[in-house]
N, C-alpha and C positions, 0 to 999 in steps of 0.2 A: 506492500499501500503505499504510495507517495506521501498522501497526505497526511498529519498527524492527525487520526481521529477524536477529535472532542465534540463538545456538546456546545455549541453557536447560540442556535436561538432561545428565547428569555420563555419562550412556549415551553421547549424542552425540559428547561430546568422548572419551569413552574409544574409540569406533569410529572416530574420526577420526586420534586418535594412533596406534590399532592400526594400520589399512588406510590411512590417506593418506598423501600422497606430502610430504616433508619437504625446503624451502631454510631455508639459514642465511643472515643477513646481518648487518652489523654491529650493527644495530640490535632485532632481533629476527628470531625464527624461524616460518616460515609453514609450517603442516600445512593442506594441502586433499585432497580424497576429495569423490566423489560423492555425491549424495543422493536421496531419492525425490519433493523438492519442485519447482516448478516457478520455484525462484528461489533465489539465492544467499544464505546466511546467514553472518553473522560470528561468532564466539566470541573471545573477548581473555582473557589471562590474565596475571597481572603478581602475583609472589610477594611476599611481606614484606621478602625480599632486595632488592627493589628499590627499596622504599623505604615511608616512611610511607603511608598513606592517600589523602593530597592530592596523593601525587607517582602512584600506582598510577592515581588516579582521573584526574588529567590526560593520562595516557600513555592512557587508555583512550576519554578525549572524542577527542583529538586522532584517533586510528585509527577511530573512527566516523566523522568527519569526512571523512577522505580516503576511507575507504570510500564515503562517500556520493556522494563526487565523480566516483568511479570504477565505481560502480555500473552507469552505462551503457554503460560498454566492457568489462566482466565477462560472461563465460557464466555462464547461468543452472544450476543445479541442482548447485551445489557447497555443501560444508561447507568455512570457510573459519577457522584458528585460527590468531590471531597471539599469541605470549608473548614480553613484553619481557626485553631483557638491559638489563644496567646504561649501556651506550654512549647510550641512548635518552635518558635524561635532561638530556643536555648536547646533542643533535643539535636541530638547525634544523629547523621545517616543512618547508623544499624538501628537507630531506637524508630525511628520511621520506619524501617522496613521491617521491622518486627510486628509494629502496628497495623499497616498496612495488609500483611498478609493474616494477623489476626483477625482483623473485620472481614480479608475474603473467606475466609473459614465460615466465620458467623453470618455470612451472607449466602454461603452456600455455594459458591460462584469457582472455588480455589478447586482446580482439576488434582485429582490425589495419586492418580496413576497414568500412565501415558498412555493405556489404550483407550481411553476417552478422548485422546486429540484428534 
């Protein structure tokens, strides 16, 4: 896939917030709902309360990289929205990765064995 698969439309964000399942961690909140696409899309949100533009975009870059590394073990056909919490600013990369993986398992979209790929 050439472009990064992301949720861009406000209506898609609202639909996922309204119909999706929500799990909360120390560093972020993850909403997941099914979509009609053949692949999983990522939407990121960090409010101005989180920090200035540099801090918000740093969080978004970190989460896009984690999403990219876990794309091959994530089930297809979902919209995933991640909302930053203030604790994420001070988190190590490994802590964000472990929370991300824990929430994927909680949403039951983590592929445990390779036969499901």
